[in-house]
Structures are given as structure tokens and as C-alpha cells.
VOKE-725282 format. One record per residue (C-alpha): residue in three letters; chain; y, z, x. Coordinates in steps of 0.25 Angstrom, whole numbers. Each point is the difference from the previous one (the first is absolute). Example, Ala and Ser with C-alpha at 12.3 -4.5 7.8 and 13.67 -1.06 7.14 Angstrom:
! residues 2
<site resn="ala" chain="A" north="-18" up="31" east="49"/>
<site resn="ser" chain="A" north="14" up="-2" east="6"/>
END
This chain:
! residues 214
<site resn="unk" chain="A" north="206" up="-40" east="-97"/>
<site resn="unk" chain="A" north="-11" up="-9" east="-6"/>
<site resn="unk" chain="A" north="-3" up="-7" east="14"/>
<site resn="unk" chain="A" north="-3" up="14" east="7"/>
<site resn="unk" chain="A" north="-10" up="2" east="-13"/>
<site resn="unk" chain="A" north="-7" up="-13" east="1"/>
<site resn="unk" chain="A" north="-2" up="2" east="17"/>
<site resn="unk" chain="A" north="-4" up="15" east="-4"/>
<site resn="unk" chain="A" north="-11" up="-5" east="-10"/>
<site resn="unk" chain="A" north="-4" up="-11" east="9"/>
<site resn="unk" chain="A" north="-3" up="10" east="12"/>
<site resn="unk" chain="A" north="-7" up="9" east="-8"/>
<site resn="unk" chain="A" north="-10" up="-12" east="-4"/>
<site resn="unk" chain="A" north="1" up="-4" east="15"/>
<site resn="unk" chain="A" north="-5" up="14" east="4"/>
<site resn="unk" chain="A" north="-10" up="1" east="-12"/>
<site resn="unk" chain="A" north="-7" up="-14" east="6"/>
<site resn="unk" chain="A" north="0" up="5" east="14"/>
<site resn="unk" chain="A" north="-7" up="14" east="-3"/>
<site resn="unk" chain="A" north="-9" up="-6" east="-9"/>
<site resn="unk" chain="A" north="-15" up="5" east="3"/>
<site resn="unk" chain="A" north="-6" up="-11" east="-7"/>
<site resn="unk" chain="A" north="4" up="-10" east="10"/>
<site resn="unk" chain="A" north="-9" up="-6" east="10"/>
<site resn="unk" chain="A" north="7" up="5" east="11"/>
<site resn="unk" chain="A" north="-4" up="6" east="14"/>
<site resn="unk" chain="A" north="8" up="12" east="-3"/>
<site resn="unk" chain="A" north="-8" up="3" east="-13"/>
<site resn="unk" chain="A" north="-13" up="-4" east="7"/>
<site resn="unk" chain="A" north="3" up="10" east="11"/>
<site resn="unk" chain="A" north="2" up="11" east="-10"/>
<site resn="unk" chain="A" north="-12" up="-3" east="-8"/>
<site resn="unk" chain="A" north="-10" up="-1" east="12"/>
<site resn="unk" chain="A" north="8" up="13" east="7"/>
<site resn="unk" chain="A" north="-2" up="8" east="-13"/>
<site resn="unk" chain="A" north="-15" up="-4" east="1"/>
<site resn="unk" chain="A" north="-2" up="2" east="15"/>
<site resn="unk" chain="A" north="6" up="15" east="-1"/>
<site resn="unk" chain="A" north="-12" up="3" east="-10"/>
<site resn="unk" chain="A" north="-12" up="-9" east="7"/>
<site resn="unk" chain="A" north="5" up="-4" east="14"/>
<site resn="unk" chain="A" north="-7" up="11" east="9"/>
<site resn="unk" chain="A" north="-6" up="-7" east="11"/>
<site resn="unk" chain="A" north="-16" up="5" east="2"/>
<site resn="unk" chain="A" north="-12" up="-4" east="6"/>
<site resn="unk" chain="A" north="-12" up="4" east="-7"/>
<site resn="unk" chain="A" north="-11" up="8" east="8"/>
<site resn="unk" chain="A" north="-11" up="-2" east="-11"/>
<site resn="unk" chain="A" north="-6" up="14" east="1"/>
<site resn="unk" chain="A" north="6" up="15" east="-1"/>
<site resn="unk" chain="A" north="0" up="8" east="13"/>
<site resn="unk" chain="A" north="-7" up="6" east="7"/>
<site resn="unk" chain="A" north="-6" up="-15" east="4"/>
<site resn="unk" chain="A" north="-14" up="2" east="7"/>
<site resn="unk" chain="A" north="-3" up="-12" east="11"/>
<site resn="unk" chain="A" north="-14" up="0" east="5"/>
<site resn="unk" chain="A" north="-2" up="1" east="15"/>
<site resn="unk" chain="A" north="-8" up="-12" east="0"/>
<site resn="unk" chain="A" north="10" up="-8" east="-4"/>
<site resn="unk" chain="A" north="3" up="-9" east="11"/>
<site resn="unk" chain="A" north="14" up="1" east="7"/>
<site resn="unk" chain="A" north="10" up="-10" east="-2"/>
<site resn="unk" chain="A" north="-7" up="-4" east="-13"/>
<site resn="unk" chain="A" north="10" up="-4" east="-12"/>
<site resn="unk" chain="A" north="-1" up="9" east="-11"/>
<site resn="unk" chain="A" north="6" up="13" east="-5"/>
<site resn="unk" chain="A" north="-4" up="6" east="15"/>
<site resn="unk" chain="A" north="9" up="-10" east="6"/>
<site resn="unk" chain="A" north="11" up="5" east="-10"/>
<site resn="unk" chain="A" north="-2" up="15" east="2"/>
<site resn="unk" chain="A" north="0" up="-1" east="16"/>
<site resn="unk" chain="A" north="14" up="-7" east="-1"/>
<site resn="unk" chain="A" north="5" up="12" east="-10"/>
<site resn="unk" chain="A" north="-5" up="9" east="9"/>
<site resn="unk" chain="A" north="7" up="-6" east="11"/>
<site resn="unk" chain="A" north="12" up="0" east="-8"/>
<site resn="unk" chain="A" north="-1" up="16" east="-4"/>
<site resn="unk" chain="A" north="-3" up="-2" east="-14"/>
<site resn="unk" chain="A" north="-15" up="3" east="1"/>
<site resn="unk" chain="A" north="-7" up="10" east="8"/>
<site resn="unk" chain="A" north="-15" up="-1" east="3"/>
<site resn="unk" chain="A" north="-12" up="9" east="2"/>
<site resn="unk" chain="A" north="-14" up="-1" east="4"/>
<site resn="unk" chain="A" north="-9" up="5" east="-10"/>
<site resn="unk" chain="A" north="-14" up="-4" east="-9"/>
<site resn="unk" chain="A" north="3" up="-5" east="-15"/>
<site resn="unk" chain="A" north="-8" up="-9" east="-10"/>
<site resn="unk" chain="A" north="8" up="-14" east="0"/>
<site resn="unk" chain="A" north="2" up="-6" east="-14"/>
<site resn="unk" chain="A" north="1" up="-14" east="-3"/>
<site resn="unk" chain="A" north="2" up="-8" east="-13"/>
<site resn="unk" chain="A" north="-17" up="-4" east="2"/>
<site resn="unk" chain="A" north="-2" up="15" east="-3"/>
<site resn="unk" chain="A" north="-3" up="-2" east="-14"/>
<site resn="unk" chain="A" north="-11" up="-10" east="5"/>
<site resn="unk" chain="A" north="-7" up="5" east="11"/>
<site resn="unk" chain="A" north="5" up="14" east="-1"/>
<site resn="unk" chain="A" north="9" up="8" east="10"/>
<site resn="unk" chain="A" north="-4" up="1" east="13"/>
<site resn="unk" chain="A" north="-3" up="12" east="9"/>
<site resn="unk" chain="A" north="9" up="8" east="8"/>
<site resn="unk" chain="A" north="3" up="-6" east="13"/>
<site resn="unk" chain="A" north="11" up="1" east="11"/>
<site resn="unk" chain="A" north="13" up="-5" east="-3"/>
<site resn="unk" chain="A" north="14" up="0" east="5"/>
<site resn="unk" chain="A" north="8" up="7" east="-12"/>
<site resn="unk" chain="A" north="15" up="-4" east="-2"/>
<site resn="unk" chain="A" north="9" up="8" east="-7"/>
<site resn="unk" chain="A" north="15" up="0" east="-4"/>
<site resn="unk" chain="A" north="9" up="7" east="11"/>
<site resn="unk" chain="A" north="13" up="8" east="-5"/>
<site resn="unk" chain="A" north="7" up="-15" east="3"/>
<site resn="unk" chain="A" north="-10" up="-8" east="-7"/>
<site resn="unk" chain="A" north="3" up="7" east="-14"/>
<site resn="unk" chain="A" north="14" up="-1" east="0"/>
<site resn="unk" chain="A" north="-5" up="-16" east="-2"/>
<site resn="unk" chain="A" north="-13" up="1" east="-9"/>
<site resn="unk" chain="A" north="0" up="-3" east="-15"/>
<site resn="unk" chain="A" north="-8" up="-6" east="-11"/>
<site resn="unk" chain="A" north="5" up="-14" east="-1"/>
<site resn="unk" chain="A" north="-6" up="-11" east="-10"/>
<site resn="unk" chain="A" north="-13" up="-7" east="3"/>
<site resn="unk" chain="A" north="-9" up="-11" east="-7"/>
<site resn="unk" chain="A" north="-7" up="11" east="-8"/>
<site resn="unk" chain="A" north="11" up="11" east="-3"/>
<site resn="unk" chain="A" north="6" up="7" east="13"/>
<site resn="unk" chain="A" north="-5" up="4" east="13"/>
<site resn="unk" chain="A" north="4" up="7" east="13"/>
<site resn="unk" chain="A" north="12" up="-7" east="7"/>
<site resn="unk" chain="A" north="11" up="2" east="12"/>
<site resn="unk" chain="A" north="15" up="-5" east="-5"/>
<site resn="unk" chain="A" north="7" up="-2" east="11"/>
<site resn="unk" chain="A" north="14" up="-4" east="-6"/>
<site resn="unk" chain="A" north="6" up="-6" east="-13"/>
<site resn="unk" chain="A" north="5" up="-14" east="-3"/>
<site resn="unk" chain="A" north="13" up="-5" east="-6"/>
<site resn="unk" chain="A" north="8" up="-13" east="0"/>
<site resn="unk" chain="A" north="6" up="-7" east="12"/>
<site resn="unk" chain="A" north="3" up="-13" east="-5"/>
<site resn="unk" chain="A" north="-1" up="-9" east="-11"/>
<site resn="unk" chain="A" north="-6" up="-13" east="4"/>
<site resn="unk" chain="A" north="-2" up="-9" east="-12"/>
<site resn="unk" chain="A" north="-3" up="1" east="-15"/>
<site resn="unk" chain="A" north="-6" up="-11" east="-11"/>
<site resn="unk" chain="A" north="8" up="-4" east="-10"/>
<site resn="unk" chain="A" north="-3" up="8" east="-12"/>
<site resn="unk" chain="A" north="-10" up="-6" east="-10"/>
<site resn="unk" chain="A" north="-4" up="4" east="-13"/>
<site resn="unk" chain="A" north="-15" up="5" east="-2"/>
<site resn="unk" chain="A" north="-3" up="1" east="-14"/>
<site resn="unk" chain="A" north="11" up="10" east="-6"/>
<site resn="unk" chain="A" north="4" up="5" east="14"/>
<site resn="unk" chain="A" north="9" up="-6" east="12"/>
<site resn="unk" chain="A" north="-6" up="2" east="14"/>
<site resn="unk" chain="A" north="4" up="-2" east="13"/>
<site resn="unk" chain="A" north="-7" up="1" east="16"/>
<site resn="unk" chain="A" north="7" up="7" east="10"/>
<site resn="unk" chain="A" north="-2" up="-1" east="14"/>
<site resn="unk" chain="A" north="5" up="10" east="9"/>
<site resn="unk" chain="A" north="-1" up="7" east="15"/>
<site resn="unk" chain="A" north="-1" up="14" east="1"/>
<site resn="unk" chain="A" north="4" up="13" east="9"/>
<site resn="unk" chain="A" north="-7" up="13" east="2"/>
<site resn="unk" chain="A" north="7" up="14" east="1"/>
<site resn="unk" chain="A" north="-5" up="12" east="7"/>
<site resn="unk" chain="A" north="-10" up="-9" east="6"/>
<site resn="unk" chain="A" north="-11" up="10" east="6"/>
<site resn="unk" chain="A" north="1" up="-1" east="16"/>
<site resn="unk" chain="A" north="-17" up="-3" east="1"/>
<site resn="unk" chain="A" north="1" up="-11" east="-10"/>
<site resn="unk" chain="A" north="7" up="-7" east="12"/>
<site resn="unk" chain="A" north="-11" up="3" east="10"/>
<site resn="unk" chain="A" north="-8" up="-13" east="4"/>
<site resn="unk" chain="A" north="-13" up="7" east="1"/>
<site resn="unk" chain="A" north="3" up="4" east="-15"/>
<site resn="unk" chain="A" north="4" up="-14" east="-4"/>
<site resn="unk" chain="A" north="-13" up="-5" east="7"/>
<site resn="unk" chain="A" north="-9" up="9" east="-8"/>
<site resn="unk" chain="A" north="8" up="-1" east="-12"/>
<site resn="unk" chain="A" north="3" up="-15" east="-2"/>
<site resn="unk" chain="A" north="7" up="2" east="-14"/>
<site resn="unk" chain="A" north="11" up="10" east="7"/>
<site resn="unk" chain="A" north="1" up="-11" east="10"/>
<site resn="unk" chain="A" north="5" up="-11" east="-10"/>
<site resn="unk" chain="A" north="9" up="10" east="-7"/>
<site resn="unk" chain="A" north="7" up="6" east="12"/>
<site resn="unk" chain="A" north="2" up="-16" east="7"/>
<site resn="unk" chain="A" north="4" up="-4" east="-13"/>
<site resn="unk" chain="A" north="12" up="9" east="-1"/>
<site resn="unk" chain="A" north="12" up="-9" east="-3"/>
<site resn="unk" chain="A" north="-7" up="-13" east="2"/>
<site resn="unk" chain="A" north="-12" up="-1" east="-9"/>
<site resn="unk" chain="A" north="2" up="-5" east="-14"/>
<site resn="unk" chain="A" north="-6" up="8" east="-12"/>
<site resn="unk" chain="A" north="0" up="-5" east="-13"/>
<site resn="unk" chain="A" north="1" up="6" east="-15"/>
<site resn="unk" chain="A" north="0" up="-4" east="-14"/>
<site resn="unk" chain="A" north="13" up="4" east="-8"/>
<site resn="unk" chain="A" north="2" up="-1" east="-15"/>
<site resn="unk" chain="A" north="12" up="2" east="-8"/>
<site resn="unk" chain="A" north="2" up="13" east="-10"/>
<site resn="unk" chain="A" north="12" up="4" east="-8"/>
<site resn="unk" chain="A" north="2" up="8" east="12"/>
<site resn="unk" chain="A" north="-1" up="-11" east="11"/>
<site resn="unk" chain="A" north="-9" up="-4" east="8"/>
<site resn="unk" chain="A" north="-13" up="8" east="2"/>
<site resn="unk" chain="A" north="-14" up="-2" east="8"/>
<site resn="unk" chain="A" north="-10" up="-7" east="-8"/>
<site resn="unk" chain="A" north="-10" up="11" east="4"/>
<site resn="unk" chain="A" north="-4" up="10" east="10"/>
<site resn="unk" chain="A" north="-4" up="-11" east="12"/>
<site resn="unk" chain="A" north="7" up="-5" east="12"/>
<site resn="unk" chain="A" north="-4" up="-14" east="6"/>
<site resn="unk" chain="A" north="1" up="-3" east="14"/>
END
């Protein structure tokens, strides 16, 4: 009887050790990062200004910038263009004043485009962006040995990601050419390593802050 009791107790300790959320393991790191990505893993590209967007007709065809981006989005069916007259505002307006109205192509969201528009984080607060999917972990690649940093225990984890509900327009070559950040994210699915810092808490491993690093 004592033999069976000893086995039962030993099994309980072994199971507890295997389920220890504080262990530096692929399973625990996956849980921590996926919980973070559930809230913060939206894959988006910033537009930088609200719609409608006015592009001067005098802007050279094929020049890089917002005009090229709008043209690609128009081909993808996310925006539509009309010709009108409007003042084009720039960051230099406070210094030189606003320009008089001029012929422009005015781009506004189509019904399809409105499905993807969101406010996304920017250097100064938030800006208009288009979101095309949601990241989650594909695999844990490696991690550093947990290290004491003051009273904290930290580890750096590298992983690959996948994207659920990837919008078809984000896979278009013309969109990816106009939006290099979209190309980098989509081409990196299941192949590009991303890195995040984790620290140990009473509840297990959690991200150090709200930023992921490539």
C-alpha cells in the first residue's frame, strides 16, 4: 500500500513540475506570446492621413509617395478616385500657410476598403491604417538563458509567426511594391524570426513591454 502511495505522490510532483508555468520552455513562451498577440498582433500598414486624400494632379506619374500607394489601393478595389479641386495640406502649412485650391485626384475608401481601415499606433499617437490580418506564433525558434536583471528574471525569445485571415489585397504584387512593410510582413510568414523580451512574474512569463522587435 505504501508503495502505491509513494508512486502516486511522486507522479503528482512530476506532473506539477511538467506543468510549471514558470519554467523556460517552448510551451510556456508560446502561451505568453500568443496571449500578447491576441491583443496586439494586428498586421497593419499606416496611411499617415485620414481619408479622403487629395493628390495634386501636378504630381509626376510614378513618383514614390502617397500617390503611388493610392493608385495601388485603387487597383485593389480599396479606394476610388474622383477629379476635383481642393487645397492640399502639408506639414509645412504652419510655416508658409495653406496652398490655394488646385486640381487634385481625391481618393476615398470604397465599401471594401472600409472593412480594413483602423486607427493604428504611430510615432505621435495614432494614425489611419489598413489592417490585413492577425499574427500568431508558428514556432519558437530559440531563447536565451533566463538572466537576473535587478529583481527581475528575463529571457529573449525568437519565434516565427503566421497570419490568420490574410486579406487577398495584401498578397498583390502591386500593393506590396507600393507598401514595402506589407511585403516584408507577408513574405516573412513562417520564415522570418521576430524577437520579444519576456520576464518572469508570479503568473508565469509575460512580455516586458508592448513592443515586438524584428
